[in-house]
C-alpha positions in Angstrom: 24.3 -56.0 165.8 28.1 -56.7 165.9 29.5 -54.4 163.6 33.0 -55.3 162.1 35.3 -53.2 160.5 38.3 -54.4 158.7 41.5 -53.9 156.9 42.3 -56.6 153.9 44.6 -56.0 150.9 47.4 -57.0 149.9 49.6 -55.0 151.5 47.9 -55.3 154.6 47.4 -58.8 154.3 44.3 -61.1 154.8 44.9 -62.1 158.0 42.7 -59.4 159.8 40.3 -60.6 157.1 39.9 -64.6 158.2 39.9 -63.7 162.1 37.3 -61.4 161.9 35.2 -64.3 159.7 35.9 -66.8 162.4 34.9 -64.9 165.4 31.5 -63.5 163.5 30.7 -67.1 162.5 30.9 -68.4 166.1 28.9 -65.1 166.5 26.2 -66.4 163.6 25.8 -69.1 165.4 24.6 -67.8 168.8 21.8 -66.1 166.7 24.2 -63.0 167.1 23.3 -60.0 164.1 27.2 -59.4 162.1 27.2 -57.5 159.4 30.7 -55.9 157.6 32.8 -53.1 156.5 35.7 -53.7 154.4 37.7 -51.0 152.5 37.7 -51.2 148.3 39.7 -55.0 148.2 37.4 -57.1 145.6 39.0 -60.8 146.6 38.4 -59.9 150.4 34.4 -58.7 149.5 34.3 -61.7 147.4 35.2 -63.4 150.5 32.6 -62.1 153.2 30.2 -62.7 150.7 30.5 -66.9 150.1 30.3 -66.9 153.5 26.9 -64.9 154.0 27.4 -61.8 155.4 26.5 -58.8 154.3 29.4 -56.0 154.2 29.4 -52.4 152.9 32.6 -50.4 152.1 34.0 -47.3 153.8 36.9 -45.3 152.9 40.2 -46.2 154.0 41.5 -42.3 153.9 38.4 -41.2 156.0 39.8 -41.0 159.5 36.4 -40.1 160.8 32.6 -38.9 160.5 31.2 -41.7 158.5 30.8 -44.2 161.0 27.1 -42.8 161.5 26.0 -44.1 158.3 26.5 -47.6 160.0 25.5 -47.0 163.1 22.3 -45.1 162.5 20.0 -47.9 162.1 21.5 -50.8 164.4 20.1 -51.2 168.0 21.9 -49.1 171.2 24.2 -52.6 172.4 26.0 -52.3 169.2 28.9 -53.8 169.2 31.8 -52.1 167.1 34.4 -54.3 166.1 38.2 -52.9 164.7 40.2 -55.5 163.1 42.5 -53.0 161.4 45.0 -52.2 163.6 46.2 -49.1 165.5 42.3 -47.0 165.7 42.8 -43.8 165.5 41.8 -41.4 169.0 39.2 -39.4 167.3 37.7 -42.8 165.4 37.3 -44.4 169.1 35.5 -41.5 169.9 33.0 -40.9 167.6 31.9 -45.3 167.9 31.5 -44.0 171.4 29.7 -41.3 171.1 27.3 -42.9 168.9 26.3 -45.4 171.9 28.6 -48.1 170.9 30.8 -50.3 172.7 34.4 -50.9 171.1 36.6 -53.6 170.3 40.0 -53.4 168.9 42.7 -56.6 168.2 46.4 -55.9 169.1 45.9 -52.2 169.0 48.7 -49.8 169.7 46.7 -46.8 168.6 46.1 -43.9 170.8 42.5 -44.9 170.4 43.1 -48.2 172.0 42.8 -47.0 175.2 39.1 -46.1 174.4 38.5 -49.8 173.5 35.7 -51.9 176.5 37.7 -54.6 174.9 41.2 -54.7 173.3 42.0 -58.4 172.8 45.7 -58.9 172.1 46.9 -62.6 171.8 49.2 -61.7 169.0 51.3 -59.0 170.9 54.2 -60.6 172.6 56.7 -57.8 174.1 55.6 -54.3 175.5 52.9 -56.0 176.7 52.6 -53.6 179.8 52.4 -50.3 177.7 49.2 -51.8 176.1 45.7 -49.6 176.4 41.9 -50.4 176.9 39.1 -50.9 179.4 39.8 -55.0 179.9 42.9 -56.3 177.8 43.3 -59.8 177.2 46.6 -60.9 176.4 47.6 -64.7 175.6 47.3 -67.8 173.6 44.1 -69.2 175.0 42.3 -65.6 173.1 44.1 -66.5 169.8 41.1 -67.2 167.5 41.7 -69.9 165.7 39.9 -72.1 162.7 37.7 -74.3 164.4 37.7 -77.2 161.7 41.4 -78.0 162.9 39.6 -80.0 165.4 39.0 -82.3 162.7 42.2 -82.5 161.5 44.7 -83.1 164.7 47.7 -86.1 165.0 50.8 -85.9 166.1 53.6 -85.9 163.6 55.7 -89.1 163.8 58.7 -87.6 161.3 59.8 -85.4 159.2 58.6 -86.3 155.0 56.3 -83.6 154.2 56.5 -79.8 153.7 54.1 -77.7 153.6 55.0 -73.9 152.6 51.9 -71.0 153.6 53.0 -67.9 153.4 49.2 -66.0 153.7 46.6 -64.8 151.6 48.6 -62.1 149.6 52.2 -62.9 150.7 53.0 -59.2 150.3 57.1 -59.7 149.6 57.1 -62.3 147.8 58.9 -64.6 150.0 57.3 -68.0 148.9 59.4 -67.6 145.9 62.5 -67.6 147.4 61.6 -70.2 149.6 61.2 -72.1 147.1 64.4 -71.1 145.6 66.1 -72.7 149.2 64.0 -75.8 149.0 63.9 -77.0 145.1 67.6 -79.1 145.3 66.4 -80.4 149.0 65.6 -83.6 149.9 61.8 -83.4 150.7 58.3 -83.6 149.1 57.2 -80.2 149.3 53.7 -78.7 148.7 53.5 -74.7 148.2 49.5 -73.1 149.1 49.4 -69.6 147.6 46.2 -67.1 148.7 43.5 -65.5 146.9 45.7 -62.2 146.7 48.9 -63.8 145.6 50.7 -61.6 142.7 54.3 -63.3 142.3 52.6 -66.5 140.5 54.9 -66.1 137.5 58.4 -66.3 139.1 57.1 -68.9 141.6 55.8 -71.1 138.6 59.3 -70.5 137.3 61.0 -71.8 140.2 58.8 -74.5 140.0 59.3 -75.3 136.5 63.1 -75.6 137.1 62.9 -78.2 140.0 63.4 -81.9 139.7 59.9 -83.8 138.2 57.7 -84.1 141.6 60.1 -81.8 144.0 56.5 -79.3 144.1 53.2 -79.3 143.9 51.9 -76.1 143.7 48.2 -75.5 144.7 45.9 -71.4 145.0 43.5 -71.2 147.2 42.8 -74.5 148.7 38.7 -75.8 149.5 40.4 -75.9 153.1 43.9 -75.1 154.5 43.3 -77.1 158.0 42.5 -80.4 155.9 45.8 -79.2 153.4 47.6 -79.0 156.5 46.9 -83.2 157.7 48.8 -84.5 155.1 52.3 -82.6 155.8 54.6 -83.0 158.9 56.3 -79.3 158.7 55.2 -75.8 157.9 56.6 -72.9 156.7 54.6 -70.2 157.5 54.6 -66.5 158.0 54.0 -64.7 161.8 50.6 -64.2 161.6 47.4 -66.7 162.7 48.7 -69.3 160.4 51.6 -70.6 162.8 49.1 -71.3 165.8 46.2 -72.7 163.4 49.3 -75.6 162.6 50.7 -76.0 165.9 46.8 -76.8 167.1 47.0 -79.2 164.2 50.2 -80.6 165.8 51.7 -79.2 162.8 55.5 -78.2 163.9 56.7 -74.5 162.3 59.4 -73.0 161.0 58.2 -69.1 160.9 59.7 -66.0 159.0 58.3 -63.1 159.6 56.5 -60.7 156.9 56.5 -57.8 158.9 59.0 -56.7 162.1 55.5 -57.2 164.1 55.9 -60.5 163.7 59.6 -61.3 164.9 58.3 -61.6 168.5 55.3 -64.0 167.5 58.0 -66.2 165.4 60.3 -66.1 168.8 57.3 -66.1 171.3 56.7 -69.9 169.1 60.1 -71.1 169.0 60.2 -70.5 173.2 57.0 -72.5 173.5 58.9 -75.6 172.0 56.3 -75.7 168.6 58.6 -73.6 165.5 61.8 -72.5 164.5 61.7 -69.0 163.7 64.2 -68.3 160.7 64.4 -64.9 160.8 62.8 -61.8 158.9 61.9 -62.2 155.0 64.9 -59.8 154.2 67.0 -62.6 155.7 65.7 -65.7 156.8 67.6 -68.4 157.2 66.1 -72.2 156.5 69.4 -74.1 157.8 67.6 -75.8 160.3 65.8 -78.2 157.9 69.4 -79.2 157.5 69.4 -80.6 160.7 67.4 -83.5 162.8 64.6 -81.8 164.2 62.4 -83.2 166.9 59.2 -84.0 164.6 57.1 -86.1 167.4 58.3 -84.1 170.1 57.6 -80.9 169.3 54.0 -81.9 167.2 53.2 -82.9 170.7 54.2 -79.9 172.9 52.7 -77.6 170.0 49.0 -79.6 170.6 49.6 -78.9 174.3 50.2 -75.6 173.9 47.9 -74.1 171.7 44.4 -75.2 171.6 41.3 -74.1 169.6 39.0 -72.7 172.2 40.0 -69.0 172.1 37.4 -68.2 169.4 34.3 -69.1 172.2 36.5 -67.0 174.9 36.2 -64.0 173.0 33.0 -64.9 171.7 32.2 -64.9 175.3 34.0 -61.7 176.2 31.9 -60.1 173.6 28.1 -61.7 174.2 29.3 -60.0 177.6 29.6 -56.6 176.9 25.7 -56.8 174.6 24.6 -58.3 177.7 
């Protein structure tokens, strides 16, 4: 049994949810049993159930003492997967005491030291301080949507921009990006997610722009398919820019959180993106210059592959053996 324990909300964002769902789907195709534990966030719970997974609630305020309710009936080889950052030591000790293996993602908590595997594909600074029995670093462990394989292509020139800043966009960055783009000579498609709470402000900006300047979409059936029609994406600093790059779509990254700043810098160093800064003071001036779309697209596809989910699933199956 693989138990995914996630945190997903407007404040935290939904990247942890979608990463875990991709990995869970891969494990399911391998015949593995999967269940989810999640905090009480209706949008997230609905998405998990729509993907065909069982989900139970846990209390975010309870650090430990509740884990046994979800491991008592599980097989001795259970794998507990924390995708909620900063595992606390008391929680990690409880999971291990109950006989489960512990896997964490991008974890700098004091409980990460107890993890059998700590997958840190999204961490690019102070990595020498990371703890865990087996710490896996590098873009090759990035868990990306395998559907992207159907939509890869090399971009030739900048004719269309996609703005997609996460399932929640906690700080309403989309609104400020739209304000900046409303007088620019590019068709712009804006995709908002299931926990976006700034629609009124965004619609006000869109309605004040020239006709056909913006196309506004909410909860598209497939972000990978939508990406296919564009030449540059403006994204946050989570998994989305890596999914875009794997598809050959260069990015401009805006960090929603401080820990996303190294992500933006890393992608810029790869040559697959530009980093526009933290959301509090981002600068999209790069869009007023000539952008080498083709070379960036080719670099992006070379540097970011889609094998990460399989590599991580192999590691997890190794623990269960």
